N, C-alpha and C positions, 0 to 999 in steps of 0.2 A: 182114325185112330191115323197119330203121326205117320208110324206105322205103312199104316195102308201106306198113307201118302209117300213118302222113301221107296216105296214098292215099287207104288202106277211110275216114278222121278228114274227111276230106276235103268223099270224095261220102255219106260219113253226115250229114255237116250241107249239102248241095248240097238232100241230101230229104224235111226235115226241117224245114219250116216254126219250128216252135218250142221247136228246138233251142237250149238257153241258153251251148253250149260256144263255152273262144275258142281254136283254136288261132296258138300263135304260133313263129314262124325266131327264134332264139340266133343272129345272125352273130358272128364274129367280127371283126377285123381288117383280115388277108388283105383285100394286092389284088389277091393272083398272083388267086386265084381268082373270077372274076366269080363263079360261080352261083353259089356260100354252100351247096352241098351243099342249090341246093333248080333242082329239075332242072326243063325245060320245061314239062312237062306237072305236075309238083307247081302249079309258078306259074301259068300254066292253070286247073289248080281252084280252086289261091287268086284266083285273080281272077271266079271267078264269080258263087264265096261272097258276095264283095265286091261283084259286083257286082246282085246280087238280093238284096241284103239295106242298107235304110239303114246299122242297123245293124254297122257292119266288128265279124264275130267273128275277124279273121284278122288280124296281126300283123307284121309283119317288124322287131326290133330287134336294138339291140346288145348284147352280148351282161351292156352293163354293170347295163339294167337291171335283169335279172332281183336285181344281186346292192341295188340299189338296192329292187326293192319290199320284200324280205328286211330288211334293214337298215333302213325307213319301215314296217312294216307294215302297205301299201297300195301299192293296184296305180296305180305309177309312167301318165303317160300318153305318147304313145309315140312320140311328136313329138319327142321330146324327145331319144329315141336313135336317130338316125339309124345305119343302117347305113352301112358303105363299099365293098362289094360293087350294080359294076352293078342289075343280078338284082333284089338284097335289098334296094337300093335300091329299082327300081323299086317290086317290091313295099308298101313306106313308106311311098311317095307316096299309092297309088295305096287302101291299108287307109288313111291314116292323111288320105285327105282335100289333100293336101300340092300343090299346085303348083310341077312348076322353077321358073319364076321368083317366084312365094311364098318360097322358100329359099334364090335368088338377094339376097335382098331382107336378108336377116340371116339369120344362127341362131339357138337360144332359147341359152339358159346357164346351168350343171349349177349349182346353187348347193350344198355336203353340211352 
């Protein structure tokens, strides 16, 4: 299953110091799914990867990030693509280094 593959990849990232892989959780706009498909165990694994690396290799972003990266032919900053679901938002804050009070001061605008 996709959860097993995600878990295996996060475990590999955690055990390898020279791993240059970036793991991206693409999240939809659903306010009903509070986990956005990110199980508690996947969240804990992703948190460990972020905690063990100064260079965050795990991102949780709104799905429009992927479209914008392809359209602009570059890796867009995750800080501009906050997901809606609470668990995904917590992972986004952790990986992007955004504190809750910083987020409330004003969200970054996206211009196309």
